[in-house]
C-alpha positions in Angstrom: -37.1 49.1 4.8 -40.7 48.1 5.2 -42.3 46.1 2.4 -39.1 45.2 0.6 -38.1 41.6 0.3 -34.6 40.3 0.0 -33.9 38.7 -3.4 -34.0 34.9 -3.4 -30.6 33.3 -3.3 -29.6 31.0 -6.0 -29.2 27.3 -5.4 -25.6 27.5 -6.3 -25.0 30.3 -3.7 -26.9 28.3 -1.0 -24.6 25.3 -1.8 -21.5 27.5 -1.6 -22.6 29.0 1.7 -23.3 25.5 3.1 -19.8 24.3 2.0 -18.2 27.2 3.9 -19.5 25.7 7.1 -18.7 22.1 6.3 -15.3 20.6 7.1 -13.5 18.7 4.4 -14.3 15.5 6.4 -18.1 16.3 6.4 -18.0 17.1 2.6 -16.2 13.8 1.9 -18.8 11.9 3.9 -21.7 13.7 2.2 -20.2 12.8 -1.2 -20.0 9.2 0.0 -23.6 9.3 1.2 -24.7 10.4 -2.3 -22.5 7.9 -4.1 -21.9 4.8 -1.9 -19.8 3.2 -4.7 -17.0 5.6 -3.8 -16.1 3.3 -0.9 -15.0 0.5 -3.2 -11.2 0.3 -2.7 -11.3 3.3 -0.4 -12.5 1.7 2.8 -9.5 2.7 4.9 -9.7 6.3 3.5 -13.3 6.7 4.6 -12.6 5.0 8.0 -10.0 7.7 8.6 -12.3 10.5 7.3 -14.9 9.3 9.8 -12.4 9.4 12.7 -11.3 13.0 11.8 -14.9 14.1 11.3 -15.9 12.7 14.7 -12.8 14.3 16.4 -13.6 17.7 14.8 -17.2 17.6 16.0 -16.6 16.0 19.4 -13.1 16.7 20.6 -12.0 19.9 19.0 -9.1 20.3 21.5 -7.7 16.9 20.4 -8.5 17.5 16.7 -6.3 20.6 16.8 -3.3 18.3 17.6 -4.2 15.6 15.1 -2.8 15.2 11.6 -2.6 12.6 8.9 0.5 11.3 7.1 -0.2 10.8 3.4 1.9 7.7 2.8 -0.6 5.8 0.6 -2.5 6.7 -2.5 -1.9 6.9 -6.2 0.6 9.5 -7.3 2.6 10.3 -10.3 6.2 9.0 -10.3 7.5 12.5 -10.1 5.4 13.4 -7.1 6.4 10.1 -5.3 10.1 10.9 -5.9 9.6 14.4 -4.5 7.8 13.1 -1.4 10.5 10.6 -0.7 13.1 13.4 -1.2 11.2 15.5 1.3 11.4 12.8 3.9 8.3 10.7 3.5 8.9 7.2 4.7 7.0 4.1 3.9 5.0 2.6 6.7 4.7 5.6 9.0 1.3 5.5 10.9 -1.7 7.2 9.3 -2.7 9.4 12.2 -0.7 11.3 14.7 -2.0 13.0 17.9 0.7 15.2 19.3 -0.5 15.4 22.9 1.5 13.9 25.7 -0.6 11.7 28.0 0.1 8.9 30.5 3.9 9.1 30.1 3.7 8.9 26.3 4.9 11.6 23.9 1.9 11.3 21.7 -0.4 8.7 19.9 0.1 7.1 16.5 -2.7 5.2 14.8 -2.5 2.9 11.8 -5.9 2.4 10.2 -6.7 -0.9 8.7 -9.9 -1.8 6.9 -11.4 -5.3 6.9 -8.8 -8.0 6.4 -5.9 -5.7 5.5 -2.8 -6.4 7.5 0.1 -4.4 8.8 3.1 -4.3 6.4 6.6 -5.1 7.5 7.4 -1.4 7.3 4.3 -0.5 9.4 5.2 -3.1 12.1 8.8 -1.7 12.2 7.5 1.9 12.6 5.0 1.0 15.3 7.7 -0.9 17.2 10.3 1.9 16.9 7.7 4.6 17.9 6.6 2.5 20.9 10.2 2.1 21.9 10.6 5.9 21.6 7.7 6.6 24.0 4.7 6.9 21.7 1.4 5.1 22.2 0.8 3.1 19.0 -2.5 1.5 18.0 -3.8 -0.5 15.1 -7.5 0.3 14.5 -9.7 -1.9 12.4 -12.6 0.5 12.3 -13.4 4.1 13.0 -15.2 3.1 16.2 -12.2 1.3 17.4 -9.9 4.2 16.7 -12.3 6.6 18.4 -12.5 4.5 21.5 -8.7 4.2 21.7 -8.3 8.0 21.3 -10.8 8.5 24.1 -8.9 6.2 26.4 -5.6 7.7 25.4 -6.6 11.4 26.1 -8.2 10.4 29.4 -4.8 9.3 30.7 -3.1 11.6 33.1 -1.7 14.6 31.2 1.7 14.4 32.9 2.1 10.7 33.0 
């Protein structure tokens, strides 16, 4: 129709539409940008979010085969008991990429922030997984994890 204008969209509707196009990783990083204090005590979390955000934007084919294992974090005692009953095991690596490359079954990444060190359980898991044919990597920054992922996926697909 000529001469008719569409009604202005409300700010809330614009924000909702914008969120529909943002991944959970991008939303978390935007919230961090608005409130930098969120990183206190959550450095490893945001490092991992940055890795997943980068993968989703730059390597969608690899992102589709990547998942996180929620081993850490504060939970109620009942939730923790349920998670252990479901098979969650202490120390399992943070990120899994289930793509075979270079003779490996897949890649496992343990994210560490600043001066955090691998726990005994994490060392045991990384060793067992390496022995079982997985490429395991300890990353101390998002950039380090991203570089390791790039190197891993560039390996020959069939080993």
